[in-house]
Each structure stands twice: as structure tokens, then as C-alpha cells.
N, C-alpha and C positions, 0 to 999 in steps of 0.2 A: 504494500500500500504506500503510495506517495503522500507525504505529509508536508504542509507548508506552515512555517511558524515564525513568530516575531518574539524576540527575546529581551526587549527593552522598551517598556511602555509606561507612561505616567498618566495618572487620572487626577480628578479633583481631590483624591486622598492625599496628594502633595501639591505639586506645582503644575499639573496637567489642566487642560481646559474642558475635558469631558468626564462625565461620571463613569463609573465602571460599566453600567448597563449600556451607555452610549458607545463606549469604547468597544465593548463586545459586539454590538450591532455593526459598527463600522468594519471591524476586521472580518466578521462573518460575511458581510456583503462583498468583501474583497477575496473571499474564498480561502481564508486561513483555517487551519485545522487546530492550531494551538497558539496561545499567546502567554507571555509572562508579564504580569503586572509587577513593575519594579519602581514603586514610589519611593521617594527619599526617606531614609531612616530618621532624619532630623525633623520631618514634617508629618510622618505617618502616625496616626493614632493606633493604639493596640487593637481596637475592634474594627478597623477600617475594612477588612476583607471578610468579616464574619457572615455576610449575606451572599457570598458567591454562589452557594448551592441553590439559591432562590432565583437566579438569573436564568431564564429559559434560553438554552443554547446547546448545540451539539459539539461546540468547540471545547477543547480541554483548556482550562485556565490554571496556570501556575501562579500561586500567590507568592511572589518574590519580594525582594527589597533591594534598593540601591544603597549600599553602605558608604558612608563618608569616612574615609580612613586617613589619618595623618601619617604620611611617610615622606619626610623631607618636603612637606607641603601636602595639600589635600588632594586626594585621588578618590575615584569612585569604583566600587566593585559590586557587580550584581551577584546576589546570592539567590539562587533559584532552586528551591527544594522540590523533589519528587515525592514518592512515597517513602523510599529509603535512601535514595541517592541525592546528592546536592551538587549543583553546577555553580562554579565561581568564574565570573568573567571580568577581566580588567577593562573598564569602560573608557571610551573616547580618549585615547592617548594623544591624539592630535590637538585636543583642546587644552592640553597642559601647556602648550606653547614653549616646549623645551627642546633642545637639540636631542637627536636620537640617543647619544650615549647616556644622557641624563635620564631619559625614559627607561632605558635598559637598566640603569642603576635602581630605579624605583621598582621595576618589575622583579629584579633579583631580591631586593629587600622585602618586598611583599610576599614573595614565595616562602620566606621564613615564617610568616605569620598566617598565611591563608593558602589553602590548596588550590592555587590558580589553575584553571583548566583551559581557558580561552582568553583571547584578546579581541576587542572590536577593531575591525579594519574600516570602520565608517565613522563619520561625524555627521550627526543629524541625517543619516541615510545616504550620505555621499561618500564614495570610496576614498579612503586615504591610503594609497598604495605604499607609502613609506613604511607602513606597519605590517604589510603583507609580505614579509621577508623571512627567509630561513633563519636568520640570526635570532629571531624570537621563537623560542621552542614551545610555544603554546598554539593550540588550534586557533584559526582565524575565523571570526563570525561577522556576518553582515547584519546590522540592526538599524532600525530607523530612529530610536530614541525619541519616540513620538510624544509630544506634549500637546499638539493641536491636531485638528482633522487633516490639515494640509500635509502634515509630516507622516501620517499613517501610510504604510505600505511602500515606502521608498526603497527599503532594503530588508531582506528576509533570508531564511534558510529553507531548503527543501531536502527531504530525505526519504529513502525507502525504509519504512519502519512500521512496526505495529503500533496501535494507539494505546500505549502504556507509558505512564510518566517516567518511570525509571529507565525503560528501554530508550525513550527519547533522549534522556540525559546521557546515558551510556553511548548512544550513537553520536551525540555531539562531542563528548569527550574523546571518542575514537577518531573524530574528524571525518566521519563517513556521511557527508552531506554536501550540498552545493550552496554557495553564496549566490544570491540573486539581487538584482538591482532594477529599478525602473528604467 
């Protein structure tokens, strides 16, 4: 089964412009099979995702979080839990506005604190090829980092995988997917 997914989405639970239900509807209309809600840890209320099961959808929704981590400056890491597995993605390195060696230093330091699996090779859905390089030993993922309707569906991943949360995470960790862009 071919699955289409978005791994970095914000809602009104933090600094996004759409509610969770509106976000689900937008991605459903775009043919997505799964999405990860990754609202900011500094703005997310503990009960923000408690009504997910009441949203009518066939899409799989991963209730994740975008962690704000201080590592020689602030960086963001998405933490996306499955049923047993957890995916950690180093977010938007191009937005750090640092030379490549400094970004590599941050990645290496963060690996001592977090089990990093992947790095985004997009910024707001646009490819940043300088991070899609072999020197970075993480799998590379395309995301849209959607905050508004216009940002939805600019970049995503597709994979041949069963509809199972942990299987999806393991497939991403193995790099067995395609990055896709508008």
C-alpha cells in the first residue's frame, strides 16, 4: 500500500492558523494518509490533543510535539510517537542561518542527548539541498512545516507500507520512502 504523509504541522494549539479539525480536513482533501501534529512545546497545553479520536477521518494522526532545545542556541526537534516507536527529526536547519560546519556541530551535540533519526531537507516546504548530503548521517525528510493553509502540502513523504504507526516510523527510520515536492 502506498502511503502519503506530512511530518511537521502546526495548529491553533500553538502558532498555526487552523484548528486540528480544519487541518485534518485540508490534508484529507489533498489525499494524505497520515499527518503528524507537531505544535510547539512552549505553547502546547497538556490537553490540546485529547479530542483527536472524536475527529471523523480515515487518516492516521500522530500527536507529536516540536521540542525547543538549547544546544549552542535554540534548535527544534520533532518528537513523533507511534504506539511503541518514536521518531526524532532535526527541524529546519537552514533557518538556523549558520555555516554548514556549525550545523554539523549542533547535530553531533544533539545526538548525545536525543536519538536523532532524520533531518529536514526543506524550509517551509522548499528544498534546501545543502542539507541533503552524505556528510549528514541521518535520513533526509521533506516536510512543509505548515502553519497556514497556503503552506499545506508543499513537501511530503510517500512510502510503500502498511497502515500501522510503528511500521510507518520504522520505514522512515530505515529511509525507505520518497521525498516529494510540489
